[in-house]
LUMVO-257322 format. One line per 3 residues: their letters; for each residue x, y, z of N, C-alpha, C, CB. Coordinates in steps of 0.1 Angstrom, whole numbers. Glycine has a CB too. Example, Ala and Ser with C-alpha at 12.3 -4.5 7.8 and 13.67 -1.06 7.14 Angstrom:
REM LUMVO-257322
as> 132 -57 78 123 -45 78 132 -33 78 113 -45 90 | 128 -22 71 137 -11 71 129 0 79 141 -6 57;
***
This chain:
REM LUMVO-257322
msr> 8 -11 -4 -1 2 2 10 14 3 -8 -1 18 | 18 11 6 28 26 10 30 26 -7 46 25 23 | 38 19 -15 43 20 -28 29 27 -36 48 3 -34;
daa> 19 22 -33 9 26 -41 7 42 -38 -6 17 -39 | 3 45 -23 0 53 -22 13 68 -24 -6 49 -11 | 26 62 -26 35 73 -30 34 72 -45 51 72 -25;
err> 30 67 -50 25 69 -65 19 81 -69 15 58 -68 | 4 75 -61 -9 83 -58 -1 98 -56 -19 77 -43 | 7 102 -48 9 114 -42 19 120 -54 15 112 -26;
aal> 27 110 -61 39 116 -73 25 123 -82 51 100 -84 | 18 115 -81 7 118 -96 0 130 -93 -6 105 -100 | -2 133 -82 -12 144 -73 -3 155 -73 -17 139 -55;
vas> 8 156 -71 20 167 -72 21 169 -88 36 160 -65 | 22 165 -96 23 166 -109 8 171 -118 29 151 -113 | 0 169 -111 -15 173 -117 -15 187 -106 -30 158 -115;
lce> -13 187 -96 -13 203 -90 -4 215 -94 -10 203 -76 | 9 209 -99 20 219 -106 17 222 -124 38 209 -105 | 9 209 -133 3 211 -141 -10 226 -141 -1 198 -141;
rga> -19 220 -129 -31 231 -129 -24 247 -126 -43 227 -114 | -13 244 -119 -5 261 -117 -15 260 -103 -9 278 -132 | -17 251 -91 -17 251 -78 -5 251 -73 -24 242 -74;
irt> 5 243 -77 14 244 -70 25 252 -80 16 232 -64 | 34 263 -74 43 267 -80 56 268 -77 40 275 -84 | 61 263 -66 71 262 -63 76 247 -59 72 270 -54;
arl> 92 249 -62 96 231 -56 92 228 -43 114 226 -55 | 95 236 -33 93 237 -18 78 230 -17 93 254 -12 | 70 236 -21 55 231 -16 56 219 -27 40 243 -17;
aaa> 59 214 -39 60 202 -44 66 190 -34 68 204 -56 | 79 194 -29 83 186 -17 72 184 -9 94 191 -8 | 67 192 -3 58 191 7 49 177 6 48 204 7;
vaa> 41 184 -4 31 173 -11 34 162 -14 26 177 -22 | 43 159 -16 53 145 -24 52 140 -9 75 148 -32 | 56 147 3 61 140 15 51 137 27 72 150 20;
vpr> 43 144 28 30 142 33 20 132 28 24 153 33 | 21 118 36 8 109 33 -6 115 34 9 98 41 | -11 118 24 -25 123 29 -36 111 33 -33 131 16;
hlf> -32 99 27 -42 94 30 -43 86 47 -42 86 19 | -34 94 54 -38 88 66 -42 100 74 -27 77 73 | -46 110 65 -55 120 71 -70 120 67 -48 133 68;
ape> -71 107 61 -84 106 54 -88 91 55 -82 111 38 | -85 81 70 -88 73 71 -102 64 66 -84 75 79 | -114 77 66 -126 71 60 -127 65 43 -137 81 62;
asl> -117 74 38 -116 71 22 -113 65 19 -111 74 16 | -115 57 6 -106 47 -1 -89 58 -5 -117 41 -18 | -81 51 -7 -66 54 -15 -71 63 -24 -59 41 -24;
eaa> -81 57 -36 -78 65 -47 -90 81 -41 -84 54 -66 | -99 77 -32 -106 93 -28 -95 102 -21 -121 92 -16 | -87 98 -15 -78 103 -6 -69 112 -15 -71 91 2;
yad> -65 106 -28 -55 116 -38 -58 119 -48 -42 112 -41 | -76 122 -48 -82 125 -59 -81 142 -55 -98 118 -63 | -81 147 -64 -84 166 -61 -98 169 -59 -79 178 -76;
div> -99 166 -46 -117 168 -40 -115 166 -25 -129 154 -46 | -127 170 -21 -128 173 -5 -133 156 -2 -142 189 1 | -125 160 13 -130 143 17 -138 150 31 -113 127 22;
vtk> -151 148 32 -160 149 44 -153 142 54 -175 144 41 | -154 150 68 -150 141 80 -161 143 92 -134 146 86 | -170 153 91 -180 153 96 -194 162 92 -175 154 107;
rda> -205 156 96 -219 163 96 -224 168 102 -226 160 94 | -233 176 102 -243 179 118 -256 171 118 -250 197 119 | -262 173 128 -276 164 123 -285 168 112 -288 163 135;
qgt> -280 179 106 -288 179 93 -284 177 81 -293 189 90 | -272 171 83 -266 165 71 -254 175 65 -278 163 59 | -255 186 67 -247 196 64 -232 197 67 -252 205 70;
vts> -221 196 61 -207 193 63 -205 208 71 -197 192 47 | -196 202 84 -189 208 93 -174 207 93 -193 205 104 | -173 196 88 -157 194 88 -153 187 75 -151 185 102;
svs> -139 190 68 -139 183 57 -117 184 54 -152 193 43 | -113 173 47 -101 178 44 -101 184 28 -91 167 47 | -96 196 29 -101 206 18 -96 198 6 -95 224 18;
apw> -99 201 -7 -96 199 -17 -79 201 -23 -105 205 -21 | -69 194 -26 -56 198 -26 -53 208 -34 -48 187 -29 | -61 211 -45 -57 222 -56 -61 236 -46 -67 222 -74;
lqa> -67 239 -35 -72 248 -28 -63 245 -17 -87 248 -26 | -59 238 -12 -46 238 -2 -35 241 -7 -42 225 4 | -34 237 -19 -17 243 -28 -17 259 -28 -15 237 -48;
sml> -32 259 -34 -29 273 -39 -32 284 -25 -41 277 -54 | -35 279 -12 -35 289 -1 -21 289 4 -45 286 11 | -16 275 2 -2 278 11 8 285 1 5 262 17;
eqa> 5 285 -12 11 292 -22 11 307 -16 4 290 -36 | -1 309 -14 -3 325 -12 4 327 1 -20 332 -12 | 2 319 10 10 322 24 23 320 25 6 315 34;
gie> 35 316 13 47 319 12 50 317 25 51 331 7 | 53 304 31 55 300 44 71 297 42 44 287 49 | 81 301 50 92 302 48 101 294 59 94 316 46;
pgm> 111 286 58 116 279 70 120 285 82 126 273 67 | 117 284 90 116 294 107 106 297 111 121 307 110 | 93 299 101 85 308 107 75 301 115 80 317 98;
rcl> 68 312 127 60 306 134 47 307 128 60 310 146 | 38 295 125 22 298 120 11 292 130 20 290 104 | 2 297 126 -13 294 129 -21 288 120 -19 304 133;
evg> -29 276 124 -37 274 114 -54 276 123 -33 257 106 | -62 282 116 -75 285 122 -80 276 116 -82 298 120 | -90 263 119 -100 253 118 -84 241 113 -117 258 104;
sgg> -88 226 123 -80 215 119 -85 206 111 -76 209 130 | -75 198 108 -79 187 101 -65 179 99 -88 192 88 | -55 179 103 -42 176 103 -33 176 91 -41 167 108;
yna> -38 176 81 -34 174 66 -25 186 64 -47 174 54 | -33 197 63 -27 210 60 -17 213 67 -35 220 59 | -21 214 81 -11 217 93 3 210 89 -17 210 107;
alm> 3 196 85 16 187 84 22 194 71 13 170 83 | 13 200 61 22 202 51 26 218 52 16 198 36 | 20 226 63 27 240 69 39 235 77 18 249 79;
ael> 39 226 84 49 221 94 67 216 79 37 200 106 | 60 209 71 71 207 61 77 221 55 64 198 48 | 70 230 56 73 245 51 81 253 58 62 252 48;
agp> 77 255 71 82 257 80 97 250 85 73 256 86 | 96 238 82 109 231 89 112 231 103 121 237 85 | 124 224 106 124 220 122 125 232 129 137 210 126;
dgs> 131 244 125 132 257 131 119 262 132 139 265 123 | 110 262 122 97 266 127 85 260 140 91 265 116 | 73 265 137 65 255 144 49 260 137 66 257 163;
vts> 40 250 141 28 250 134 18 250 149 26 236 123 | 10 262 152 -3 254 158 -16 255 154 -5 258 170 | -22 245 155 -36 247 149 -49 244 158 -38 238 137;
vdi> -59 253 157 -66 255 167 -82 251 162 -63 270 172 | -90 246 168 -102 243 161 -113 239 177 -99 228 148 | -127 246 174 -138 249 181 -141 229 185 -152 260 170;
dad> -139 223 178 -145 213 180 -138 203 186 -149 210 171 | -140 196 196 -131 187 205 -131 173 199 -136 185 221 | -142 172 191 -139 156 180 -129 159 170 -153 150 170;
ivd> -130 169 163 -121 175 153 -107 175 157 -124 189 150 | -108 181 172 -91 180 176 -83 167 178 -88 187 189 | -92 159 187 -90 145 184 -86 137 172 -99 141 187;
rar> -94 137 160 -90 133 149 -78 137 145 -98 136 140 | -78 151 145 -65 157 139 -53 152 144 -64 170 141 | -53 150 159 -43 146 166 -37 132 163 -46 147 179;
rcl> -48 122 165 -45 110 160 -38 110 145 -57 101 161 | -47 116 137 -38 116 122 -28 121 118 -43 121 114 | -19 131 127 -10 137 132 3 127 134 -16 144 143;
aaa> -6 116 146 6 109 154 8 96 144 2 104 173 | -2 94 137 -5 81 126 8 88 113 -29 80 118 | 9 97 112 19 101 98 33 108 105 9 115 86;
gte> 36 105 119 46 109 126 52 121 122 54 100 127 | 42 130 123 43 145 122 44 150 141 25 152 112 | 58 157 140 57 160 158 59 172 158 69 154 168;
rvr> 57 183 149 58 197 149 46 202 150 65 202 137 | 35 197 150 22 204 150 19 201 164 10 200 138 | 14 214 169 3 216 183 -10 219 178 7 230 194;
vvl> -22 209 181 -33 213 179 -41 216 196 -39 203 169 | -50 224 194 -56 232 205 -69 231 206 -53 245 204 | -74 232 213 -89 233 212 -93 246 218 -97 221 219;
gda> -99 252 211 -106 269 212 -112 274 206 -100 279 212 | -120 282 208 -127 293 196 -113 302 192 -143 305 204 | -113 303 181 -103 310 172 -106 326 173 -104 304 157;
ese> -119 327 174 -122 345 175 -115 350 189 -142 351 176 | -108 341 194 -102 345 208 -84 343 204 -108 331 223 | -77 349 211 -65 344 209 -60 332 215 -57 352 213;
vpe> -50 327 204 -41 314 209 -27 322 214 -37 302 196 | -25 330 226 -16 335 228 -3 326 234 -21 345 235 | -3 314 237 6 305 243 24 305 232 -5 288 244;
yap> 19 306 221 28 305 208 28 315 199 26 294 201 | 18 329 205 20 339 192 35 345 197 6 353 192 | 40 354 189 34 360 177 33 352 165 42 371 174;
ydr> 26 349 154 27 344 142 34 353 130 14 339 140 | 40 346 122 46 352 110 39 349 99 59 349 107 | 28 338 101 18 334 92 6 329 99 23 325 82;
ivv> -10 333 92 -23 326 100 -26 322 85 -37 338 110 | -35 307 88 -38 302 76 -51 300 80 -30 291 69 | -60 303 75 -74 301 80 -80 289 71 -82 316 79;
tvg> -87 278 77 -90 269 64 -108 268 69 -78 250 64 | -116 280 73 -130 277 73 -133 293 67 -137 272 90 | -149 295 66 -149 307 57 -154 314 66 -157 308 45;
awd> -148 324 68 -153 336 78 -158 348 70 -140 341 89 | -165 354 77 -175 367 73 -167 378 75 -188 368 82 | -160 378 88 -154 392 93 -138 387 97 -163 399 109;
ipp> -130 395 106 -118 395 106 -119 396 120 -110 404 98 | -116 388 130 -118 391 149 -102 397 150 -121 374 162 | -103 412 159 -89 413 166 -78 407 166 -90 413 177;
awl> -86 393 176 -72 384 177 -62 381 164 -76 368 182 | -71 380 156 -58 376 144 -45 384 142 -62 377 128 | -53 399 141 -45 408 138 -34 410 151 -54 421 135;
aql> -38 412 161 -29 412 176 -23 403 174 -35 411 192 | -22 390 167 -12 375 170 -1 376 156 -23 356 170 | -4 382 148 2 386 137 16 398 137 -10 392 129;
tat> 28 393 135 37 400 136 36 410 129 46 395 135 | 46 421 127 44 433 123 46 434 107 52 442 130 | 55 420 98 56 417 86 48 403 82 71 417 84;
grl> 41 403 92 31 388 89 21 389 80 23 383 100 | 18 378 75 6 376 65 -5 366 69 10 371 53 | -15 369 68 -28 364 70 -33 358 55 -38 377 76;
vvp> -39 343 55 -45 340 45 -59 333 47 -36 334 38 | -73 344 46 -83 339 49 -92 336 36 -88 348 58 | -105 327 39 -115 327 29 -127 338 33 -119 313 28;
lgl> -125 349 30 -132 363 33 -145 363 24 -122 378 30 | -158 364 33 -173 365 24 -173 380 23 -188 359 32 | -175 381 8 -174 397 4 -191 396 -3 -157 403 -9;
rgh> -201 399 6 -216 402 2 -216 387 -5 -220 417 -11 | -214 375 3 -219 363 -1 -211 353 -13 -233 367 -6 | -198 360 -16 -190 358 -24 -173 356 -17 -194 368 -34;
tra> -170 344 -14 -158 336 -7 -148 340 -18 -160 318 -4 | -136 346 -12 -125 348 -18 -113 342 -10 -123 362 -21 | -101 334 -9 -93 335 -4 -81 347 -5 -91 325 -6;
iaf> -81 354 4 -70 366 4 -60 362 10 -74 378 9 | -50 366 3 -36 368 12 -34 381 18 -24 366 3 | -36 389 30 -31 399 33 -19 398 41 -39 404 38;
drs> -10 412 38 -3 416 44 -4 428 54 4 416 36 | 4 425 64 -1 437 76 8 450 72 3 431 96 | -5 460 76 3 474 73 0 480 85 -1 484 60;
gda> 6 483 93 2 490 105 -10 482 112 -1 505 102 | -21 488 117 -32 481 116 -44 480 110 -34 481 124 | -38 481 95 -45 473 85 -39 462 79 -48 479 74;
lvs> -49 456 70 -44 444 63 -45 448 49 -52 432 67 | -36 449 41 -37 444 24 -37 437 16 -33 447 19 | -46 436 5 -44 424 -5 -29 421 -16 -57 425 -14;
rsh> -26 410 -15 -14 410 -24 -23 396 -34 3 405 -14 | -31 392 -29 -38 381 -38 -53 377 -36 -32 370 -37 | -60 374 -43 -71 366 -37 -79 358 -49 -81 375 -28;
elc> -84 346 -47 -89 334 -55 -100 330 -50 -80 323 -57 | -109 328 -60 -118 320 -56 -122 311 -48 -119 317 -62 | -130 302 -37 -129 292 -33 -141 292 -23 -115 291 -29;
gfv> -140 280 -18 -155 278 -8 -151 269 1 -171 271 -17 | -156 272 17 -151 267 25 -161 260 36 -142 276 29 | -160 252 46 -172 254 57 -171 265 65 -174 243 67;
amq> -184 266 69 -186 280 75 -178 279 89 -202 283 78 | -174 290 95 -168 293 106 -178 291 119 -163 307 104 | -174 282 129 -185 283 141 -182 291 153 -186 270 147;
gag> -189 291 160 -186 297 173 -189 311 174 -173 296 175 | -181 319 179 -186 334 184 -185 344 168 -174 340 199 | -174 339 158 -178 343 148 -185 338 134 -170 345 147;
arp> -194 328 136 -202 325 128 -211 339 125 -208 313 132 | -217 332 113 -227 342 106 -236 335 99 -220 350 96 | -245 337 103 -260 329 96 -262 337 85 -278 329 107;
ehv> -269 330 75 -271 338 62 -286 343 62 -268 329 49 | -292 354 59 -307 356 55 -309 348 45 -311 371 51 | -317 338 44 -322 331 32 -337 331 33 -316 316 32;
vrl> -340 335 18 -356 337 11 -356 329 5 -360 349 3 | -367 320 9 -373 309 -3 -379 309 -12 -380 301 -1 | -377 310 -27 -386 313 -34 -396 301 -42 -379 323 -42;
gpg> -391 288 -36 -399 278 -41 -389 267 -39 -405 280 -56 | -395 254 -44 -386 242 -41 -374 241 -48 -392 230 -43 | -361 243 -43 -350 238 -45 -342 258 -47 -351 224 -62;
vel> -351 266 -46 -345 275 -51 -343 288 -41 -351 276 -63 | -333 293 -35 -337 308 -29 -328 315 -28 -342 309 -16 | -331 326 -22 -319 338 -22 -314 341 -7 -326 354 -28;
rfd> -301 342 -10 -292 344 4 -285 353 1 -284 334 10 | -283 363 18 -278 374 18 -271 374 32 -289 385 16 | -257 383 34 -251 383 43 -259 390 56 -240 388 38;
ddp> -263 401 52 -273 412 57 -284 410 55 -272 423 53 | -295 417 63 -312 418 60 -309 429 50 -323 424 76 | -317 422 37 -317 431 27 -330 441 21 -313 424 17;
pid> -332 448 16 -344 454 15 -350 450 3 -343 468 14 | -358 437 14 -368 431 3 -380 429 10 -364 416 -3 | -388 428 2 -402 423 3 -404 406 0 -412 433 -9;
vdg> -403 403 9 -403 389 7 -412 381 0 -402 383 18 | -426 385 7 -444 381 -1 -438 388 -15 -463 393 8 | -436 400 -16 -433 408 -32 -425 396 -41 -421 424 -31;
vrv> -414 393 -37 -405 386 -45 -411 372 -49 -391 385 -37 | -415 366 -38 -421 354 -44 -435 352 -50 -418 345 -36 | -441 361 -49 -450 364 -61 -443 368 -76 -458 376 -57;
avr> -435 375 -73 -429 381 -86 -423 371 -94 -418 391 -83 | -417 360 -85 -410 348 -94 -417 341 -103 -407 337 -86 | -430 341 -101 -438 335 -109 -442 343 -120 -447 332 -102;
gpr> -445 350 -119 -447 366 -132 -438 367 -143 -446 382 -126 | -440 373 -152 -434 373 -163 -417 381 -159 -446 382 -174 | -408 371 -171 -394 376 -169 -388 385 -178 -386 366 -167;
ter> -380 392 -170 -376 406 -182 -360 398 -183 -375 428 -174 | -354 400 -195 -343 395 -203 -334 409 -206 -350 386 -216 | -321 412 -204 -314 424 -206 -304 413 -211 -311 436 -193;
wsg> -299 420 -222 -284 411 -229 -273 426 -229 -288 403 -253 | -260 418 -228 -252 429 -227 -244 430 -236 -245 431 -218 | -242 423 -246 -234 420 -258 -218 417 -256 -235 431 -267;
vtv> -216 411 -240 -202 408 -240 -207 393 -234 -189 418 -231 | -195 388 -245 -191 374 -243 -181 369 -236 -189 370 -253 | -179 353 -235 -170 348 -230 -172 334 -228 -167 355 -222;
gpq> -156 328 -234 -153 318 -239 -158 302 -230 -140 321 -241 | -156 293 -234 -161 281 -229 -154 278 -214 -156 269 -240 | -142 281 -217 -130 276 -204 -128 288 -199 -115 269 -208;
epf> -132 303 -201 -127 313 -192 -136 317 -180 -124 325 -200 | -126 319 -174 -134 321 -157 -141 338 -158 -118 320 -141 | -148 337 -149 -154 351 -147 -159 354 -133 -166 354 -159;
dgl> -152 349 -125 -155 348 -110 -149 363 -107 -147 334 -101 | -142 371 -115 -141 388 -113 -153 394 -113 -133 395 -125 | -160 391 -127 -172 398 -130 -183 396 -121 -176 396 -142;
qlw> -184 386 -113 -195 384 -101 -189 388 -88 -200 368 -98 | -177 392 -87 -175 397 -72 -175 416 -77 -158 389 -63 | -174 419 -89 -175 433 -92 -189 433 -92 -169 439 -105;
lat> -201 425 -97 -213 430 -96 -218 430 -83 -221 425 -104 | -214 419 -75 -217 418 -62 -212 430 -51 -212 405 -59 | -202 437 -53 -200 448 -50 -203 461 -53 -194 449 -49;
qvp> -212 460 -65 -213 476 -71 -230 478 -64 -211 477 -93 | -237 470 -65 -251 469 -62 -258 467 -48 -254 460 -70 | -264 478 -40 -270 476 -27 -278 465 -32 -277 489 -19;
gsg> -280 457 -17 -291 446 -16 -287 433 -27 -307 454 -22 | -269 432 -29 -268 423 -36 -264 409 -26 -258 428 -46 | -270 395 -33 -266 384 -26 -265 373 -35 -273 381 -15;
rlr> -276 363 -34 -268 352 -39 -281 344 -44 -258 344 -28 | -282 342 -57 -295 330 -58 -287 318 -58 -306 331 -74 | -292 308 -48 -286 294 -52 -299 283 -55 -276 289 -38;
sar> -295 277 -63 -305 269 -67 -301 251 -69 -310 277 -81 | -306 243 -58 -306 229 -53 -300 218 -69 -324 226 -47 | -310 227 -80 -308 212 -91 -307 226 -103 -328 195 -93;
ada> -300 219 -115 -295 228 -125 -308 233 -131 -283 222 -135 | -316 224 -131 -329 228 -138 -341 234 -132 -334 217 -144 | -334 240 -118 -338 251 -110 -352 248 -104 -337 263 -117;
alv> -360 239 -107 -372 234 -102 -382 246 -105 -371 229 -87 | -381 259 -106 -393 267 -112 -389 269 -124 -397 279 -105 | -400 274 -131 -401 277 -145 -396 292 -144 -418 275 -152;
gie> -385 289 -155 -381 307 -160 -368 310 -148 -399 323 -158 | -366 299 -138 -352 304 -133 -340 299 -140 -349 299 -119 | -331 306 -146 -318 299 -151 -305 308 -149 -320 296 -167;
pat> -301 308 -138 -290 314 -134 -279 309 -141 -288 315 -121 | -267 317 -140 -255 317 -151 -247 304 -145 -244 333 -153 | -250 307 -131 -240 291 -123 -248 289 -111 -221 293 -117;
ppl> -255 280 -116 -267 278 -102 -264 274 -86 -276 265 -106 | -254 270 -82 -248 268 -74 -247 283 -67 -237 262 -79 | -242 292 -72 -240 307 -67 -239 319 -75 -229 309 -61;
tpa> -250 322 -79 -251 332 -88 -253 347 -81 -262 328 -99 | -247 356 -85 -251 372 -80 -264 374 -83 -243 383 -87 | -274 378 -73 -285 383 -77 -288 395 -65 -297 370 -77;
fvd> -297 402 -69 -299 418 -67 -312 418 -62 -298 427 -80 | -315 427 -52 -330 428 -49 -335 444 -46 -332 419 -35 | -348 448 -50 -351 459 -47 -368 460 -45 -345 468 -56;
ggs> -369 460 -31 -384 458 -28 -388 440 -34 -395 472 -38 | -399 444 -42 -408 431 -44 -399 429 -58 -428 433 -46 | -388 434 -63 -384 430 -77 -368 422 -71 -382 447 -90;
fay> -367 416 -84 -352 408 -78 -344 406 -95 -356 387 -66 | -336 408 -94 -326 403 -108 -316 396 -105 -320 414 -118 | -309 387 -111 -298 376 -112 -288 379 -127 -305 360 -112;
hal> -277 373 -123 -268 371 -135 -272 361 -142 -255 369 -132 | -273 357 -157 -277 349 -166 -265 347 -176 -288 355 -173 | -270 337 -185 -260 336 -197 -271 325 -207 -241 329 -192;
rrv> -267 332 -223 -270 324 -230 -261 324 -239 -280 325 -233 | -260 310 -248 -252 307 -256 -256 312 -271 -250 294 -253 | -249 320 -274 -245 324 -291 -239 319 -299 -239 335 -295;
dpa> -231 309 -296 -226 299 -308 -225 285 -302 -211 303 -314 | -233 277 -306 -230 263 -300 -222 259 -302 -238 253 -301 | -215 259 -317 -201 252 -319 -190 255 -310 -196 255 -332;
sgw> -187 266 -309 -178 269 -296 -180 270 -283 -174 280 -297 | -196 268 -282 -196 273 -265 -197 283 -259 -187 271 -259 | -197 297 -269 -190 310 -263 -206 315 -262 -177 320 -275;
cef> -207 320 -252 -221 327 -242 -220 342 -243 -220 322 -222 | -231 346 -239 -233 364 -235 -238 366 -224 -241 372 -243 | -233 374 -216 -236 376 -206 -250 388 -206 -224 380 -199;
gvh> -259 380 -193 -267 390 -194 -276 391 -180 -276 387 -207 | -287 393 -177 -294 396 -165 -308 389 -168 -295 412 -161 | -313 384 -159 -331 379 -159 -336 388 -146 -336 358 -157;
ghg> -347 394 -147 -355 399 -136 -369 398 -134 -354 409 -135 | -374 395 -122 -390 396 -119 -395 402 -113 -396 388 -116 | -405 412 -113 -414 420 -102 -413 431 -109 -409 422 -85;
pda> -420 444 -104 -422 455 -112 -412 465 -114 -432 462 -107 | -402 463 -106 -392 469 -110 -377 464 -116 -390 475 -100 | -383 453 -121 -374 444 -130 -365 449 -137 -380 438 -138;
vpl> -371 459 -150 -366 465 -162 -355 473 -156 -376 474 -171 | -358 483 -144 -348 493 -145 -335 487 -136 -355 509 -140 | -336 476 -127 -328 468 -122 -321 460 -132 -334 462 -113;
aer> -325 452 -141 -317 443 -149 -309 452 -159 -326 433 -157 | -313 465 -164 -307 474 -170 -295 480 -164 -315 483 -174 | -295 485 -152 -283 488 -144 -274 480 -143 -284 490 -133;
vve> -276 463 -142 -266 453 -137 -260 454 -153 -274 436 -129 | -270 452 -164 -261 450 -175 -252 463 -177 -270 447 -188 | -256 475 -174 -244 484 -175 -230 482 -168 -248 495 -170;
lir> -235 477 -156 -222 473 -147 -216 461 -155 -226 468 -132 | -222 455 -160 -215 438 -172 -207 450 -181 -233 425 -187 | -210 459 -188 -203 464 -196 -192 471 -192 -210 470 -204;
twd> -193 480 -184 -182 485 -175 -173 476 -171 -186 489 -164 | -177 466 -164 -163 457 -164 -156 453 -173 -164 448 -160 | -165 449 -186 -156 444 -196 -148 458 -203 -165 436 -207;
rdh> -151 470 -196 -144 479 -206 -132 480 -197 -153 495 -209 | -133 484 -184 -127 490 -175 -117 478 -163 -139 498 -169 | -120 466 -164 -119 458 -152 -113 444 -157 -135 456 -143;
ryg> -120 438 -168 -119 425 -174 -102 423 -174 -126 424 -191 | -97 430 -182 -83 427 -181 -73 435 -174 -78 426 -194 | -78 440 -166 -67 454 -158 -64 442 -143 -80 475 -151;
rap> -59 450 -132 -55 442 -125 -65 441 -116 -43 444 -122 | -67 431 -105 -75 424 -99 -78 437 -86 -68 407 -96 | -88 439 -79 -92 449 -70 -84 449 -59 -105 449 -66;
vis> -79 456 -50 -70 461 -40 -79 458 -25 -66 477 -43 | -80 450 -21 -90 445 -8 -80 448 4 -95 425 -9 | -90 456 12 -78 463 25 -87 463 36 -71 480 22;
vhp> -83 457 48 -91 454 62 -88 468 70 -84 439 71 | -96 471 76 -91 486 86 -102 480 100 -98 508 76 | -99 487 113 -105 483 123 -120 489 120 -98 487 137;
ags> -130 486 126 -142 493 128 -140 505 135 -151 485 134 | -146 516 128 -149 531 132 -136 540 125 -148 533 150 | -127 533 116 -120 536 108 -124 547 99 -119 526 104;
svg> -115 560 95 -124 571 85 -117 563 72 -120 592 86 | -123 552 65 -116 549 50 -121 558 40 -119 534 44 | -132 563 43 -138 572 30 -121 583 24 -155 586 40;
rma> -113 585 37 -100 593 34 -90 585 30 -96 600 46 | -90 571 35 -81 562 30 -82 554 15 -81 552 41 | -95 556 13 -97 549 0 -105 555 -9 -103 537 2;
pga> -105 567 -11 -119 573 -18 -124 565 -32 -116 589 -23 | -134 563 -31 -139 558 -44 -143 543 -43 -128 559 -56 | -137 540 -32 -135 523 -29 -151 524 -26 -123 516 -12;
vil> -155 509 -30 -165 499 -20 -164 494 -7 -168 488 -25 | -172 500 -1 -168 500 16 -181 492 24 -168 520 24 | -175 480 28 -187 470 36 -183 471 52 -185 450 31;
rkr> -194 473 59 -191 475 72 -193 460 79 -199 486 79 | -185 455 89 -189 443 92 -185 447 108 -180 430 83 | -183 434 118 -190 439 131 -174 444 136 -200 426 141;
htv> -161 434 132 -149 444 139 -141 449 129 -139 436 148 | -145 448 115 -138 457 107 -143 462 94 -125 452 105 | -139 473 91 -141 478 78 -136 473 64 -136 489 79;
vti> -144 470 55 -135 463 42 -136 472 30 -140 447 37 | -126 477 24 -127 483 11 -120 476 1 -122 496 12 | -131 478 -9 -124 467 -24 -121 479 -33 -139 454 -34;
dws> -109 484 -37 -110 492 -47 -107 490 -59 -104 500 -45 | -115 491 -69 -113 487 -79 -108 496 -93 -122 481 -80 | -101 509 -86 -97 520 -95 -84 515 -104 -92 535 -85;
***
């Protein structure tokens, strides 16, 4: 089995390098060295080395509360972190495997502390690390909303759960030149963001599309959910300006369509557009569909599991696609809308799609900064989108 596992690890490294998730020799060596299957004993050897998650715990409703993340995402975030030999590191959200990779990167002179709120997950991570012979990782039980001061400060903090906000404890434990990598929610759209510390603020150096199990404990943030019918719902970070009864009536009425003339190829990502739309329109959320056919006649989102949606009282609109060249697979971006104000809402979003295509599609990614709550961010980032959270103010500068 050990030879088969080693061959599968080598194949995984090659695949991640080809995909671009692994970009450095040091991370390639770490992935080749850590036996991933020992951190996923519930899975077959094939599943353990597949580029996919391995679920390790669900709650009573069947929702995933812990998993071993997909290798491509772990590799991408570790490349963002840039862990060097001798660094002191904190992982928020335990599983064992990611911490073992961090320990390989930090080397014998570095250290890794992993904290999790779930006692079962802590015990599991300790068992898996022991089985793998990894001795340079401390796994502690606690709510990471508070500090883990025994081993602070940290040069790198890597968060492996979806966070809506950044608690003061993370910044307090970060060295003056430290880096935080966190899957941060931005109006329902999560990005793995690498932040460098700049005094009392954090400034992004990169961000990537991702998805993670949600934060538990004091940092948990339940979404506002409006069910439109079987398998279809609107989800929001905050209480939106929505007439719930109105949108439920509107969804069964006529559909407005507006098309932008902006096209996209079959292999071209457009998560930048979706983040742009989410940050430009008040009342932004997500349209989620449990099935691709959406169960409701007339609902055809661009990306069924996660599509930008926008509400205005009893009307709503969402991002849509239509195929314009069946042979090549090219599609056009547009907007579908329902309700009495669907036409102006859809036309506004279409103009934003055209603006993105003209000004941002091939430009640099927006700079995302995090400041303590109460900061005068208007003077710091004039023209930036401002998102106010519990502990922080987030600015998204597209200029």
